[in-house]
N, C-alpha and C positions, 0 to 999 in steps of 0.2 A: 564657976570661977568669974569674978568681975574683971573688967578691962583694968582698974586700978592695981589689981594683983598680977596680972600679965606685964603690965609696962609700970614698974615702979618709977618713981621720978628720978632715982640716982642712975639710970643705966647709962645715959650720955655722960654723966659727970665721972662716972667708974671708967667709960672707955676713954675718956679724955685724959684721967690719971696714968692709966696704962700707957696711952701713946707717948705721954710726956716721960714716963719711966723709960720707955724703950728708945729715947733720945730722938723723937720724931716731932716734927712741927704740926702734923696733921695727919689725919686718916680720911682715905678717900674710899667708900663703900659703894658698889653697884649692886644690882638685883642678886639677891641670894640670901642665905639663912642670916647673916651678920647684919645685913640691912634691916630684915623682917625683925629680929630680936631687938635690935635698938630703937626702931620706929614704930614697928606695928603695921608698917607698909609693904605688904607683898606685892612688891613691883614686878612687873614681867620683863622678862630679857627681850630686848629688840635692839635694832640698829641705832635707835633714838637713845641719847644718853639720859639714864637716871642715875644719880650720884649724890650721896650723902657726904657733904664736905664737913668734917669734925676737926676743927682747928684745936691746937691746946689752949691758946686764948682767942677769944671771940665767938661769935655767934655761929652755932651749926646751922648748916643750910642744906635743904634737899632741892637739888636741881632736877627738874622732871619735864617732859614733853607736855606742851600746853593741853593736849588732849587727857593727859593722864592726872592732871592737877585736882580735879574732884576727888579721885580715889586716894591720891596723897593727901588730900584734906581730911578724908575720913578715917585715916589711920590713927588707932587709939593712943599712940605715943605722943609725947609733947615735949617741948623745949627746943623746937628748931623750927626755921623759918622756911617758907618754900617759895621759890623763884621757878618760872617755866620758861620755855624757849619754844618757838614756832617751828614747825616741820619746815627743814630746809635751812634753818639758821644755825650758825656755829654755836653750840653751847659752852665751849670752853673757856670763853671770856667770863661767863657767869662763874664757872668754877675757880679761875684764877682770882675774881673779884672776892670771893668767900674765904680764900687763904689769906693767912696773917701776912704782915710786911715781907721781908726777905724769908724765903724758905729754902732750907738746906736739906731736908729729907721729908718724905711723906711715907706713910704705910698704904698699901693698896689692897684692895679685896684680892682674895687669891683667885677669884673667879673672873676679874676684870679682863675684858678681851684685849687682845694685843693691839688692835687699832685705837683702843681707847687710850691705852697706855703710851703709844708712841703719839697719839695727838696732844697729850699733856705734856 
């Protein structure tokens, strides 16, 4: 099975439509099956933030630790930009910058760590 069959172009658009239908402004996905299904990036879970910011309006952004950027860039999914953060830097300004204007509600991954949710 080819990469194009595993990661059809419409996955991010479909997730964006479902996010809007749920009344949310954006979806935030950390490592797990949802992130892997949407981007093809099989991110490892760690204390360093990896997060796909999928706004209803605006460019999808994958925030990754700088050391993991090459792996993220090799992911077969397309349609999102990648920004990285250095070890020890606060990655949350990158997440907030990727969110649309005023945000009322976001959906989060069911496996997002509590410390990440609280930091947001």
